[in-house]
PyMOL CGO cylinders between C-alpha atoms (Angstrom):
from pymol import cmd
from pymol.cgo import CYLINDER

trace = [
    CYLINDER, 18.11, 10.33, 12.13, 15.48, 12.31, 12.37, 0.3, 1, 1, 1, 1, 1, 1,
    CYLINDER, 15.48, 12.31, 12.37, 12.71, 12.36, 14.87, 0.3, 1, 1, 1, 1, 1, 1,
    CYLINDER, 12.71, 12.36, 14.87, 9.45, 13.49, 15.28, 0.3, 1, 1, 1, 1, 1, 1,
    CYLINDER, 9.45, 13.49, 15.28, 6.75, 14.16, 17.57, 0.3, 1, 1, 1, 1, 1, 1,
    CYLINDER, 6.75, 14.16, 17.57, 3.27, 12.29, 16.25, 0.3, 1, 1, 1, 1, 1, 1,
    CYLINDER, 3.27, 12.29, 16.25, 1.73, 15.48, 15.40, 0.3, 1, 1, 1, 1, 1, 1,
    CYLINDER, 1.73, 15.48, 15.40, 4.68, 16.25, 12.84, 0.3, 1, 1, 1, 1, 1, 1,
    CYLINDER, 4.68, 16.25, 12.84, 4.17, 12.93, 11.65, 0.3, 1, 1, 1, 1, 1, 1,
    CYLINDER, 4.17, 12.93, 11.65, -0.03, 13.51, 10.83, 0.3, 1, 1, 1, 1, 1, 1,
    CYLINDER, -0.03, 13.51, 10.83, 0.67, 16.55, 9.02, 0.3, 1, 1, 1, 1, 1, 1,
    CYLINDER, 0.67, 16.55, 9.02, 3.49, 15.38, 7.09, 0.3, 1, 1, 1, 1, 1, 1,
    CYLINDER, 3.49, 15.38, 7.09, 0.87, 12.38, 6.24, 0.3, 1, 1, 1, 1, 1, 1,
    CYLINDER, 0.87, 12.38, 6.24, -1.92, 13.87, 6.31, 0.3, 1, 1, 1, 1, 1, 1,
    CYLINDER, -1.92, 13.87, 6.31, -3.50, 11.32, 8.57, 0.3, 1, 1, 1, 1, 1, 1,
    CYLINDER, -3.50, 11.32, 8.57, -4.87, 11.79, 12.13, 0.3, 1, 1, 1, 1, 1, 1,
    CYLINDER, -4.87, 11.79, 12.13, -3.18, 10.47, 15.38, 0.3, 1, 1, 1, 1, 1, 1,
    CYLINDER, -3.18, 10.47, 15.38, -5.66, 8.38, 15.96, 0.3, 1, 1, 1, 1, 1, 1,
    CYLINDER, -5.66, 8.38, 15.96, -5.32, 6.68, 13.05, 0.3, 1, 1, 1, 1, 1, 1,
    CYLINDER, -5.32, 6.68, 13.05, -1.96, 6.46, 13.53, 0.3, 1, 1, 1, 1, 1, 1,
    CYLINDER, -1.96, 6.46, 13.53, -1.58, 5.33, 16.85, 0.3, 1, 1, 1, 1, 1, 1,
    CYLINDER, -1.58, 5.33, 16.85, -4.10, 2.53, 15.17, 0.3, 1, 1, 1, 1, 1, 1,
    CYLINDER, -4.10, 2.53, 15.17, -1.95, 1.71, 12.49, 0.3, 1, 1, 1, 1, 1, 1,
    CYLINDER, -1.95, 1.71, 12.49, 0.33, 1.11, 15.40, 0.3, 1, 1, 1, 1, 1, 1,
    CYLINDER, 0.33, 1.11, 15.40, -2.19, -1.12, 17.62, 0.3, 1, 1, 1, 1, 1, 1,
    CYLINDER, -2.19, -1.12, 17.62, -2.97, -3.36, 14.58, 0.3, 1, 1, 1, 1, 1, 1,
    CYLINDER, -2.97, -3.36, 14.58, 0.65, -4.16, 13.60, 0.3, 1, 1, 1, 1, 1, 1,
    CYLINDER, 0.65, -4.16, 13.60, 0.53, -1.75, 10.46, 0.3, 1, 1, 1, 1, 1, 1,
    CYLINDER, 0.53, -1.75, 10.46, 3.46, 0.20, 11.78, 0.3, 1, 1, 1, 1, 1, 1,
    CYLINDER, 3.46, 0.20, 11.78, 6.36, -0.60, 14.06, 0.3, 1, 1, 1, 1, 1, 1,
    CYLINDER, 6.36, -0.60, 14.06, 5.81, 0.71, 16.99, 0.3, 1, 1, 1, 1, 1, 1,
    CYLINDER, 5.81, 0.71, 16.99, 8.25, 3.60, 17.84, 0.3, 1, 1, 1, 1, 1, 1,
    CYLINDER, 8.25, 3.60, 17.84, 10.33, 4.54, 20.64, 0.3, 1, 1, 1, 1, 1, 1,
    CYLINDER, 10.33, 4.54, 20.64, 9.62, 6.60, 23.22, 0.3, 1, 1, 1, 1, 1, 1,
    CYLINDER, 9.62, 6.60, 23.22, 10.35, 9.10, 25.06, 0.3, 1, 1, 1, 1, 1, 1,
    CYLINDER, 10.35, 9.10, 25.06, 10.87, 9.54, 29.33, 0.3, 1, 1, 1, 1, 1, 1,
    CYLINDER, 10.87, 9.54, 29.33, 7.85, 10.86, 29.55, 0.3, 1, 1, 1, 1, 1, 1,
    CYLINDER, 7.85, 10.86, 29.55, 6.28, 7.95, 27.30, 0.3, 1, 1, 1, 1, 1, 1,
    CYLINDER, 6.28, 7.95, 27.30, 5.66, 10.40, 24.16, 0.3, 1, 1, 1, 1, 1, 1,
    CYLINDER, 5.66, 10.40, 24.16, 6.16, 8.23, 20.97, 0.3, 1, 1, 1, 1, 1, 1,
    CYLINDER, 6.16, 8.23, 20.97, 9.37, 9.16, 19.06, 0.3, 1, 1, 1, 1, 1, 1,
    CYLINDER, 9.37, 9.16, 19.06, 8.76, 8.56, 15.13, 0.3, 1, 1, 1, 1, 1, 1,
    CYLINDER, 8.76, 8.56, 15.13, 11.84, 8.61, 12.59, 0.3, 1, 1, 1, 1, 1, 1,
    CYLINDER, 11.84, 8.61, 12.59, 12.06, 9.14, 8.62, 0.3, 1, 1, 1, 1, 1, 1,
    CYLINDER, 12.06, 9.14, 8.62, 10.89, 5.45, 8.73, 0.3, 1, 1, 1, 1, 1, 1,
    CYLINDER, 10.89, 5.45, 8.73, 7.77, 5.56, 10.14, 0.3, 1, 1, 1, 1, 1, 1,
    CYLINDER, 7.77, 5.56, 10.14, 6.91, 8.37, 8.10, 0.3, 1, 1, 1, 1, 1, 1,
    CYLINDER, 6.91, 8.37, 8.10, 8.29, 5.82, 4.73, 0.3, 1, 1, 1, 1, 1, 1,
    CYLINDER, 8.29, 5.82, 4.73, 6.50, 3.14, 6.08, 0.3, 1, 1, 1, 1, 1, 1,
    CYLINDER, 6.50, 3.14, 6.08, 3.16, 5.46, 6.68, 0.3, 1, 1, 1, 1, 1, 1,
    CYLINDER, 3.16, 5.46, 6.68, 3.54, 6.73, 3.02, 0.3, 1, 1, 1, 1, 1, 1,
    CYLINDER, 3.54, 6.73, 3.02, 3.21, 3.39, 1.56, 0.3, 1, 1, 1, 1, 1, 1,
    CYLINDER, 3.21, 3.39, 1.56, 0.38, 2.32, 3.20, 0.3, 1, 1, 1, 1, 1, 1,
    CYLINDER, 0.38, 2.32, 3.20, -1.38, 5.67, 2.58, 0.3, 1, 1, 1, 1, 1, 1,
    CYLINDER, -1.38, 5.67, 2.58, -0.17, 4.94, -0.99, 0.3, 1, 1, 1, 1, 1, 1,
    CYLINDER, -0.17, 4.94, -0.99, -1.37, 1.50, -1.11, 0.3, 1, 1, 1, 1, 1, 1,
    CYLINDER, -1.37, 1.50, -1.11, -4.53, 2.20, 0.66, 0.3, 1, 1, 1, 1, 1, 1,
    CYLINDER, -4.53, 2.20, 0.66, -5.36, 4.94, -1.88, 0.3, 1, 1, 1, 1, 1, 1,
    CYLINDER, -5.36, 4.94, -1.88, -3.89, 3.61, -5.16, 0.3, 1, 1, 1, 1, 1, 1,
    CYLINDER, -3.89, 3.61, -5.16, -5.12, 0.14, -4.72, 0.3, 1, 1, 1, 1, 1, 1,
    CYLINDER, -5.12, 0.14, -4.72, -8.48, 0.81, -3.25, 0.3, 1, 1, 1, 1, 1, 1,
    CYLINDER, -8.48, 0.81, -3.25, -7.20, -2.32, -0.14, 0.3, 1, 1, 1, 1, 1, 1,
    CYLINDER, -7.20, -2.32, -0.14, -9.13, -3.58, 2.98, 0.3, 1, 1, 1, 1, 1, 1,
    CYLINDER, -9.13, -3.58, 2.98, -7.23, -2.91, 6.21, 0.3, 1, 1, 1, 1, 1, 1,
    CYLINDER, -7.23, -2.91, 6.21, -6.55, -6.86, 6.32, 0.3, 1, 1, 1, 1, 1, 1,
    CYLINDER, -6.55, -6.86, 6.32, -4.89, -6.56, 2.53, 0.3, 1, 1, 1, 1, 1, 1,
    CYLINDER, -4.89, -6.56, 2.53, -2.84, -3.83, 3.60, 0.3, 1, 1, 1, 1, 1, 1,
    CYLINDER, -2.84, -3.83, 3.60, -1.37, -5.53, 6.59, 0.3, 1, 1, 1, 1, 1, 1,
    CYLINDER, -1.37, -5.53, 6.59, -0.18, -8.68, 3.71, 0.3, 1, 1, 1, 1, 1, 1,
    CYLINDER, -0.18, -8.68, 3.71, 0.87, -6.09, 1.62, 0.3, 1, 1, 1, 1, 1, 1,
    CYLINDER, 0.87, -6.09, 1.62, 3.04, -4.43, 4.30, 0.3, 1, 1, 1, 1, 1, 1,
    CYLINDER, 3.04, -4.43, 4.30, 3.54, -7.78, 5.32, 0.3, 1, 1, 1, 1, 1, 1,
    CYLINDER, 3.54, -7.78, 5.32, 5.10, -9.44, 2.16, 0.3, 1, 1, 1, 1, 1, 1,
    CYLINDER, 5.10, -9.44, 2.16, 6.95, -5.73, 1.68, 0.3, 1, 1, 1, 1, 1, 1,
    CYLINDER, 6.95, -5.73, 1.68, 8.68, -5.85, 4.95, 0.3, 1, 1, 1, 1, 1, 1,
    CYLINDER, 8.68, -5.85, 4.95, 9.80, -9.76, 3.82, 0.3, 1, 1, 1, 1, 1, 1,
    CYLINDER, 9.80, -9.76, 3.82, 10.85, -8.62, 0.30, 0.3, 1, 1, 1, 1, 1, 1,
    CYLINDER, 10.85, -8.62, 0.30, 13.54, -5.84, 1.81, 0.3, 1, 1, 1, 1, 1, 1,
    CYLINDER, 13.54, -5.84, 1.81, 14.31, -8.37, 4.54, 0.3, 1, 1, 1, 1, 1, 1,
    CYLINDER, 14.31, -8.37, 4.54, 15.35, -10.74, 1.65, 0.3, 1, 1, 1, 1, 1, 1,
    CYLINDER, 15.35, -10.74, 1.65, 16.94, -8.35, -0.33, 0.3, 1, 1, 1, 1, 1, 1,
    CYLINDER, 16.94, -8.35, -0.33, 18.83, -7.12, 2.68, 0.3, 1, 1, 1, 1, 1, 1,
    CYLINDER, 18.83, -7.12, 2.68, 19.99, -10.59, 3.15, 0.3, 1, 1, 1, 1, 1, 1,
    CYLINDER, 19.99, -10.59, 3.15, 20.94, -11.18, -0.91, 0.3, 1, 1, 1, 1, 1, 1,
    CYLINDER, 20.94, -11.18, -0.91, 23.16, -7.98, -0.57, 0.3, 1, 1, 1, 1, 1, 1,
    CYLINDER, 23.16, -7.98, -0.57, 25.61, -10.04, 2.23, 0.3, 1, 1, 1, 1, 1, 1,
    CYLINDER, 25.61, -10.04, 2.23, 25.74, -13.52, 0.74, 0.3, 1, 1, 1, 1, 1, 1,
    CYLINDER, 25.74, -13.52, 0.74, 28.92, -14.62, -0.94, 0.3, 1, 1, 1, 1, 1, 1,
    CYLINDER, 28.92, -14.62, -0.94, 28.30, -17.85, -1.85, 0.3, 1, 1, 1, 1, 1, 1,
    CYLINDER, 28.30, -17.85, -1.85, 27.07, -18.24, -5.85, 0.3, 1, 1, 1, 1, 1, 1,
    CYLINDER, 27.07, -18.24, -5.85, 24.41, -20.84, -5.13, 0.3, 1, 1, 1, 1, 1, 1,
    CYLINDER, 24.41, -20.84, -5.13, 23.22, -19.90, -1.93, 0.3, 1, 1, 1, 1, 1, 1,
    CYLINDER, 23.22, -19.90, -1.93, 22.39, -15.93, -3.93, 0.3, 1, 1, 1, 1, 1, 1,
    CYLINDER, 22.39, -15.93, -3.93, 20.50, -18.11, -6.39, 0.3, 1, 1, 1, 1, 1, 1,
    CYLINDER, 20.50, -18.11, -6.39, 18.80, -19.56, -4.03, 0.3, 1, 1, 1, 1, 1, 1,
    CYLINDER, 18.80, -19.56, -4.03, 17.40, -16.61, -2.02, 0.3, 1, 1, 1, 1, 1, 1,
    CYLINDER, 17.40, -16.61, -2.02, 16.93, -14.66, -5.52, 0.3, 1, 1, 1, 1, 1, 1,
    CYLINDER, 16.93, -14.66, -5.52, 14.50, -17.48, -6.13, 0.3, 1, 1, 1, 1, 1, 1,
    CYLINDER, 14.50, -17.48, -6.13, 12.98, -16.68, -2.98, 0.3, 1, 1, 1, 1, 1, 1,
    CYLINDER, 12.98, -16.68, -2.98, 12.62, -12.96, -3.83, 0.3, 1, 1, 1, 1, 1, 1,
    CYLINDER, 12.62, -12.96, -3.83, 10.85, -13.66, -7.43, 0.3, 1, 1, 1, 1, 1, 1,
    CYLINDER, 10.85, -13.66, -7.43, 8.40, -15.60, -5.20, 0.3, 1, 1, 1, 1, 1, 1,
    CYLINDER, 8.40, -15.60, -5.20, 7.94, -13.02, -2.26, 0.3, 1, 1, 1, 1, 1, 1,
    CYLINDER, 7.94, -13.02, -2.26, 6.79, -10.29, -5.58, 0.3, 1, 1, 1, 1, 1, 1,
    CYLINDER, 6.79, -10.29, -5.58, 5.04, -12.83, -7.52, 0.3, 1, 1, 1, 1, 1, 1,
    CYLINDER, 5.04, -12.83, -7.52, 2.73, -12.61, -4.31, 0.3, 1, 1, 1, 1, 1, 1,
    CYLINDER, 2.73, -12.61, -4.31, 2.56, -8.97, -4.62, 0.3, 1, 1, 1, 1, 1, 1,
    CYLINDER, 2.56, -8.97, -4.62, 1.79, -9.00, -8.18, 0.3, 1, 1, 1, 1, 1, 1,
    CYLINDER, 1.79, -9.00, -8.18, -1.25, -11.51, -7.92, 0.3, 1, 1, 1, 1, 1, 1,
    CYLINDER, -1.25, -11.51, -7.92, -2.13, -9.16, -4.96, 0.3, 1, 1, 1, 1, 1, 1,
    CYLINDER, -2.13, -9.16, -4.96, -1.76, -5.97, -7.12, 0.3, 1, 1, 1, 1, 1, 1,
    CYLINDER, -1.76, -5.97, -7.12, -3.30, -8.34, -10.06, 0.3, 1, 1, 1, 1, 1, 1,
    CYLINDER, -3.30, -8.34, -10.06, -6.13, -9.09, -8.32, 0.3, 1, 1, 1, 1, 1, 1,
    CYLINDER, -6.13, -9.09, -8.32, -7.31, -5.71, -7.29, 0.3, 1, 1, 1, 1, 1, 1,
    CYLINDER, -7.31, -5.71, -7.29, -6.75, -4.52, -10.69, 0.3, 1, 1, 1, 1, 1, 1,
    CYLINDER, -6.75, -4.52, -10.69, -8.94, -6.84, -12.42, 0.3, 1, 1, 1, 1, 1, 1,
    CYLINDER, -8.94, -6.84, -12.42, -11.80, -5.63, -10.07, 0.3, 1, 1, 1, 1, 1, 1,
    CYLINDER, -11.80, -5.63, -10.07, -10.71, -2.00, -11.25, 0.3, 1, 1, 1, 1, 1, 1,
    CYLINDER, -10.71, -2.00, -11.25, -11.41, -2.94, -14.95, 0.3, 1, 1, 1, 1, 1, 1,
    CYLINDER, -11.41, -2.94, -14.95, -14.42, -4.68, -14.10, 0.3, 1, 1, 1, 1, 1, 1,
    CYLINDER, -14.42, -4.68, -14.10, -16.04, -1.76, -12.56, 0.3, 1, 1, 1, 1, 1, 1,
    CYLINDER, -16.04, -1.76, -12.56, -14.63, 0.49, -15.21, 0.3, 1, 1, 1, 1, 1, 1,
    CYLINDER, -14.63, 0.49, -15.21, -16.11, -1.70, -18.38, 0.3, 1, 1, 1, 1, 1, 1,
    CYLINDER, -16.11, -1.70, -18.38, -19.33, -1.41, -16.15, 0.3, 1, 1, 1, 1, 1, 1,
    CYLINDER, -19.33, -1.41, -16.15, -19.67, 2.00, -15.96, 0.3, 1, 1, 1, 1, 1, 1,
    CYLINDER, -19.67, 2.00, -15.96, -18.60, 2.47, -19.74, 0.3, 1, 1, 1, 1, 1, 1,
    CYLINDER, -18.60, 2.47, -19.74, -21.39, 0.27, -20.83, 0.3, 1, 1, 1, 1, 1, 1,
    CYLINDER, -21.39, 0.27, -20.83, -23.59, 2.49, -18.80, 0.3, 1, 1, 1, 1, 1, 1,
    CYLINDER, -23.59, 2.49, -18.80, -22.12, 5.94, -20.27, 0.3, 1, 1, 1, 1, 1, 1,
    CYLINDER, -22.12, 5.94, -20.27, -22.53, 5.01, -23.79, 0.3, 1, 1, 1, 1, 1, 1,
    CYLINDER, -22.53, 5.01, -23.79, -25.60, 3.42, -22.94, 0.3, 1, 1, 1, 1, 1, 1,
    CYLINDER, -25.60, 3.42, -22.94, -26.47, 7.29, -21.85, 0.3, 1, 1, 1, 1, 1, 1,
    CYLINDER, -26.47, 7.29, -21.85, -25.07, 8.82, -24.70, 0.3, 1, 1, 1, 1, 1, 1,
    CYLINDER, -25.07, 8.82, -24.70, -27.19, 6.34, -27.02, 0.3, 1, 1, 1, 1, 1, 1,
    CYLINDER, -27.19, 6.34, -27.02, -30.19, 7.46, -24.91, 0.3, 1, 1, 1, 1, 1, 1,
    CYLINDER, -30.19, 7.46, -24.91, -28.99, 11.39, -25.54, 0.3, 1, 1, 1, 1, 1, 1,
    CYLINDER, -28.99, 11.39, -25.54, -28.83, 10.65, -29.07, 0.3, 1, 1, 1, 1, 1, 1,
    CYLINDER, -28.83, 10.65, -29.07, -32.36, 9.43, -29.09, 0.3, 1, 1, 1, 1, 1, 1,
    CYLINDER, -32.36, 9.43, -29.09, -34.40, 11.49, -27.54, 0.3, 1, 1, 1, 1, 1, 1,
    CYLINDER, -34.40, 11.49, -27.54, -32.31, 14.77, -29.48, 0.3, 1, 1, 1, 1, 1, 1,
    CYLINDER, -32.31, 14.77, -29.48, -33.22, 13.37, -32.56, 0.3, 1, 1, 1, 1, 1, 1,
    CYLINDER, -33.22, 13.37, -32.56, -37.21, 12.70, -31.64, 0.3, 1, 1, 1, 1, 1, 1,
    CYLINDER, -37.21, 12.70, -31.64, -37.11, 16.08, -31.03, 0.3, 1, 1, 1, 1, 1, 1,
    CYLINDER, -37.11, 16.08, -31.03, -36.14, 17.16, -34.39, 0.3, 1, 1, 1, 1, 1, 1,
]
cmd.load_cgo(trace, "trace")
């Protein structure tokens, strides 16, 4: 497993060191190990998590609180998935798969809420754009 200094992680993810420490402080990023000198030592899992956070933040446009919920649900899903893989009993496995469905349903609801808001904003912008086009046409026809 690769080990990275905070500077390397910041460069890899396009974040500041301060942001990385803040994400750790508020629980979005799990704490890294420390060197004997007290320096943070990050792994590939930290970078993967940060990229997931960045993607959710940028693509979904969600707040830090929503981001925490999104990441928490993702972690819950990954833990449940690992658990399902280890179960041999068919009935118990089906129960756990039902839990996976419920967890993903939560994640999808969060994404759908964001998409609904984006769709509404896009519709408003589209309406304004159409009005501007109509105004442009009126102005051009008045000049003729």
